[in-house]
C-alpha positions as CSV (number, residue, x, y, z in Angstrom):
1,M,8.3,-0.8,44.5
2,P,9.7,-1.3,40.9
3,I,12.3,-3.9,40.3
4,A,15.7,-2.3,39.7
5,C,17.4,-3.2,36.4
6,N,21.1,-3.7,36.3
7,P,23.0,-0.9,34.6
8,H,23.6,-2.9,31.4
9,E,19.8,-3.7,31.1
10,E,19.0,-0.1,31.7
11,L,21.4,1.1,29.0
12,L,19.9,-1.4,26.5
13,R,16.4,-0.2,27.4
14,Q,17.4,3.4,26.9
15,E,19.0,2.6,23.5
16,R,15.9,0.8,22.4
17,I,13.7,3.8,23.4
18,A,16.1,6.1,21.5
19,L,15.9,3.9,18.4
20,L,12.1,3.8,18.5
21,R,12.0,7.6,18.9
22,K,14.2,8.0,15.8
23,L,12.0,5.7,13.8
24,E,8.7,7.2,14.9
25,E,8.6,10.0,12.3
26,L,9.4,7.5,9.5
27,G,6.6,5.3,10.6
28,Y,4.1,8.1,10.8
29,S,5.1,9.4,7.4
30,I,4.5,6.0,5.8
31,A,1.2,5.4,7.7
32,Y,-0.1,8.8,6.8
33,Y,0.8,8.4,3.1
34,V,-1.1,5.1,3.0
35,L,-4.1,6.1,5.1
36,R,-4.5,9.9,4.5
37,C,-6.0,10.3,7.9
38,E,-4.1,11.6,11.0
39,E,-6.1,9.5,13.5
40,L,-5.5,6.3,11.6
41,A,-1.9,7.1,11.0
42,V,-1.3,7.6,14.7
43,E,-3.0,4.2,15.4
44,A,-0.8,2.5,12.8
45,T,2.4,4.1,14.0
46,R,1.6,3.1,17.5
47,A,1.1,-0.5,16.4
48,A,4.4,-0.5,14.4
49,L,6.3,0.9,17.4
50,L,4.9,-1.7,19.7
51,A,5.8,-4.4,17.2
52,A,9.3,-3.0,16.8
53,G,9.7,-2.7,20.6
54,G,9.1,-6.4,20.9
55,D,11.4,-7.3,18.0
56,G,14.7,-8.6,19.5
57,E,16.6,-8.4,16.2
58,L,15.8,-4.8,15.3
59,H,18.3,-3.2,17.8
60,G,21.2,-5.3,16.5
61,L,20.8,-4.4,12.8
62,P,22.7,-1.7,11.0
63,A,20.9,1.7,10.8
64,E,19.7,1.3,7.2
65,A,18.4,-2.2,7.9
66,Q,16.6,-0.9,11.0
67,R,14.9,1.7,8.8
68,E,14.0,-0.8,6.1
69,K,12.6,-3.3,8.6
70,F,10.6,-0.6,10.5
71,A,9.3,0.8,7.2
72,R,7.9,-2.6,6.4
73,L,6.3,-2.8,9.9
74,A,4.8,0.6,9.4
75,M,3.4,-0.3,6.0
76,N,1.9,-3.5,7.3
77,S,0.4,-1.8,10.3
78,A,-1.2,0.9,8.1
79,I,-2.6,-1.8,5.8
80,A,-4.0,-3.7,8.9
81,V,-5.6,-0.5,10.3
82,R,-7.2,0.2,6.9
83,R,-8.4,-3.4,6.6
84,D,-9.8,-3.3,10.2
85,R,-11.6,0.0,9.6
86,L,-13.1,-1.3,6.3
87,L,-14.3,-4.5,8.0
88,R,-15.9,-2.5,10.8
89,H,-17.8,-0.3,8.3
90,A,-19.0,-3.4,6.4
91,E,-20.7,-4.8,9.4
């Protein structure tokens, strides 16, 4: 049986999910621009969303700062995915 959250925690969780859903398209756009590959862009976007979900500060920032911070996360994730793919091919 899952542990029930209190109403305040549940509201915060729902707000975080809504924020991540709003940022998802931005992340994918950036990742696809960098990687030019749908599969890799999805991988990078997923990594950026996971990182953003664990970022306790992101939710409390103003909307524009959230977008800027997430854009950096998406860019860094795309670069990391590209680097990892190049390293795998070099082996």
